[in-house]
N, C-alpha and C positions, 0 to 999 in steps of 0.2 A: 324289145323295141322293134317295131316293124319298119321296113324300108320306107323312106320318105318322111319319117317323123323327125323332129328336131334332135340335134346332137345332145348328148348327155351334158347336164350342167353340174352334176356332182358325182363324187365317186360312187355313191349309192346307186345313181342312175346307171353308171357303167356296169356295176356288179349285176344289176337287174338285167341289163341288156346282154351281158355275157351268158347269163343263165338261160335266157331265151334262145340265144344262138347256139348253146351247147349241143343240142341234138343234131343240128346241121353240121357242126364241126366234127362230132363223133362219127357221123355217117360218111364224112369225107376223109377220114383218117388214112385209109389205104391210098387214096388219091394223093394226099399230101406227102405220104412217105414215098410213093413212086416218083413224084415230081421232084422230090428233094428240096422243096421250098413251098411256101404258102401260095395257093392259087391267087392270081391278081384280084379276082372279085371278092374273095374272102379277106384279103389284105385291105382292100378298100372299105369293106364293111367294118372291120376292126378299127380302122382309122376313123371312120365316120362316127362310130358310137363312142369314141373318146379314149380307147385303150392306150394309145400312144401319148396321150396328153395328161394321163392321170397323175403323174409325179411332177410334171412341169410346173414351174411357178405361175401363179395367176398373172404376174407381170409380163409373162411371155406366152400368153394364150393357153396356159395349162389349167388344170383343175386344182392344183396345190393340195392333193390328198394327203392325209396322214399315212405314214408308212404301213401300219397294220391294214388300213383300208386297201391300199394298193396290193398288198400281199394276198388279200382275200380274192381280189380280181384275178391275180395270177394263179392262185390255187384253183379257182373255179374253172379257168381255162384248161389247166392241166388235168382236171378231172375228165374233161372231154378229149383232149389230145395234148400230149406233152410238148410236141414240136411247136404247136401254136402258142402255148404258154411261154415257152423259152424265147420264141421270136418276139413276142410282145414285151417280155421282160427286158430284153436287150434294147429294143427300140424305144421303150419308155424310160429306161434308166441311164443310158449311156451319156445323156446330156450332162449328168452329174460329173463325169470325168472331165468334161469340157469347161467346167466352171472356173478353171484356172486361167482361161483366156482373158485378155483385156475386155472390159465391159462393152466398149463400142463394138468390138468384133462379135462378142457373144450376142449382143442385141441384133446385129445384122444377120447372123446365121440363123437365129430363131425369130425372125421377123414375122413369120407366119406360124400359126398354131399346129399345123399338121406335119411339121418337119420330123423326119425319122432319122436317127443316127445309129451308127455301128462303129466298132473299133476294137483295137487290141492293145492291152497293156504290156504284154510281153515285149521288151525292147529289142526287136530283131531287125531294126533299121539303123541307118547311119544318117547323120545330119551335120551340116557344116555351113558356116557363114559364107554367103556368096552375094554378089551385087543383086539387089532386089529382095533380099531376105535370107532364106536358107535353102540349100540344095538337099533334097531328100531322096534316098534310095533305100529299098528294103523289101522284105517279103514277110507277110504276117499271116499266121494261121488261126483257125477257129474264129473267123470273122462272121459270126451269126448274123443273118439278115443283110449281108453286104450287097445282095443283088437289088434290093429295093431302097437302100439307104440314100438319103439326100446329101448327107455328109459322112465321111469316114475319117477316123484318126488312127495313126500308128505311132507307137512309142519307138524312140530311137536313142542310140548312145551318141552323145555329143562329144565326149572326151572322157578322160580319167584324171581325177584330182586326188592326190595322196592315195593312190591305189583304189579309189572308189569311182565306179562308173557314174557319169553324170547323164541323166535322162532328159530328153526334151520330146514332147508330143508335137505332132503336126497334123493339122486338119487338111484333108484332101477332098476335092470334088470327085464325083464318080468318073468323070471323063479323064481324070488324071491317073487313074489306076487301071490295072489289068486284073480282072478276076479270073483265077485259075480254077478250073473244074476239078476240085480235089475231094469234094464231100461225098465219098462213097464209103459208108460206115455202117455199123451194126445198130446203133441207137440214136434217137433224136434226128432221124434221117431227114425230116422235113424242115430243118432249120436253115438249110443253105449256108452252112458254116465253112465256106470255101476259104482258100488262101487268096490274098490279093497282094499285088506288088506295085511298087513305084520305081521308076527308072530315071534318076537324075531330074526329079521334078523340083522346080523353084517355087517355094511357098513363102508368101509375105511373112515378115517377122511377127506381125500381129496375129497371125493364125498359128502361132506356136506358143507353148508354155512348158514350164518345168513341173511335172506332176509331183505331188506330195511336198512341194516347196513353194511355188507361187501362191499368193493369197487368192481366195475365191472371190470372184467378181460379183456374186450374188449371195446375200446373207439369208439363206433359207435353212430351216431345221434339217432338211434331208442332207444338205452338204456338210453339216456339222458332225454327222456320224462318220467315224473313221472308215475309209474305203473297204477294208476287208471285213469289218464287222457288218457293214451294210450289205455287201455282196453275199455274205454267209446267210443273212436273214432272208434276203430276196430269193436266193438260189434254192434254199430249203423249202420254200413254198411250192416249188414245182414238184419234187417227189412226194410231198404231202398230198397234193391234189391228185397226182398220178396214182398213189396208193389207194385213195378213196375210190377212184375210178375202177381200180382192180377189184375192190370189194363189191362195187356195183356189178361188175362183170360176173363174178363168181356167184353172186346172189341169183342172177338170171340163169346161169348154167345149172346151178344146183336144183333149181325148181323143176327143171325138165329132164335132167340127165339121170338115167338109171344105170348105175355102174354094173359091170359084168358080174353075174351071179347074185346080184342084189334084188330084193323084191320090192324095193321102194326107191323114190328119188334120192339123190345125194343129200338133199336138204334134211332128210330124216335120219341120216347116219350120225350116231353119237360122236364119233371121232371128228367128223367134219364140224359138227356143232361146237365142240370144244375148241378146235383150231380157229373157227370163225370168231368166236367170242374173244379168244386171246388176241387175235389180230386186230379186231375192232377196238379192244381196250388199249392196245399198244399205240394204235393210230390216234386215238383220242388223247392219250397222254402226250404223244409227240406234238399234236396240234396245240395243246394247252401250254407246253413249254415254249414252243416257237412264238406264239402270240404274246405270252407273258414277257418273253425276252424283247420282242419288238415294242410292246407297249411301254415297258420300262425304259428302253433306250429313247423312245420318242418323248416320254415325259421329261427325261433329263435334258435333252437338247432344246425342247420347246420352253423350258423354264430357265434357259440361260446357262445350264451346266455343261460340263464336259464329261464324257465317259471315262471312268478310271480304267487303268490297265486291268484291274480285276474284272470290271464289268465287260470289257472287251474280250477277255479270255473266256468268260462264261458264255458270251454270245457266240464266239467261234466254236466252243465246245457244243453248244446247243445246235448249231447248224450241222455239225458232223453227226451228232446223235440222232437228230430228226431225220436226216437223210438215210442213215444206216437202218433205223427202225422202219422207215417207209419202204426201203428195199426189201426188208424181211417180210413185210406185209404183202408186198407184191409176190414174193417167192411163195408164200403160203397159198395165196389165191391161185397162182399158176400150178403149183403142185396138187392142189385140191381138184383142179379141173381134169387131172389125169390125161389120157390120150387126147381129149378134146382140145387141150391147151396148145398142142403143137401145130395145129392147122393154121395156115396163113390167114384164113378168114376169122380166126378167133382173136379178139383184141388182147387176150392175156399174153400171148407171145410177144406182141409189140410192147406192151406195158413192161414186161420183163427186160427187154432190150433197152428200152428208154430209161428205165430207172437206173440200170447199171451204167449207162452212159453218163448220167448225172453224177454218180458216185465217183467218177474219174476226174471231176472238176477240182482244180487246185484249192478252191475255197473250202471244200468239204472233205479233203483227204484225211484219212484216219489219224496220221501222225500229228495232226493239229492238236489232238487231245493231249499229246505229250507236252507240247509247248504250253498249252493252257494249264495243264496240271502243274508245270514248273512255276508259272505265275501264281497260282493259288497256293502253292507250297512256299512262296516267298523267296524263290530262287531267281537269280539273274538269268535272263534268257538272251541268247544270241540271235534268235529269229524273232523279229518284231511281230507282235499281235496288234497290227494297226488296222 
């Protein structure tokens, strides 16, 4: 979609627009990494073409896309640059966490279609009743996209009941928080995932809610998918696209690179050919599993059903496996590039760092497979697969 054209009307339009924008994004990857955030003009373009509206309900200016459609958009962006994909994923999906707000508050916060949100579920804040609502203090980490968010939320501990911490989320305006410049990291450098803090800020009661407890104020299929199952599916679409981008990179390198003492380009090397075919097959298998999982979950929630514990366990396991296999594909591409891969101007070194940053995310940590396996084996689990 060229600048000046009308914004996307469907998820298919957004996908087409992201594919057209991909070469520009890829060309600016080093700039994005150095700035540690998305350039304002690129952010504006992503907003304009509808990336941040794709999962929003149509009742609130969104496109109301199916989950698999939205994942394809994120995968497409990750193929160009993982930091862009991650930033869009957060900005497009975090409204779902806010669906526990009172409906009038939700309507007011999302009165315009271009609103971008960011927030942190980890309850590292404190909250207490005070005249005018709640007093909030805290410091939250990994707040991807916090520098351009129109609204931020932080999870807090309100108290302890029968030994169980009680959580309450609070929505904060950008002017109510201090963003700390902490995002100096090895991977996903361009996501601007800094810490932010609030110091004794008074938040109206209607801008708070109890996550996982309060009813959702909008009845949309996307909010019927349990949070960690949803996060696992969406998160795994990033390494999937990232790995496809790494295969694109090594294809280009192999066509021109003649290894030391070789008489032909790397592309003619039988061992490289074997590794490439293996990686390509593994990536296609991972993609098939991820989208089968997403499509099955979507069918369940759009037909009025609820995901069973076994379904949720399989989704969580799929997210881990897809992420792990995607990382292995990137490693194969990086290794195949030999000495060329280590140069700063080679995208493979960034792909490697980015994919391993994703593997550190809570939603796709390897020991999730143990919990999922316990569910599939019919055992009681102490850690919820929600």
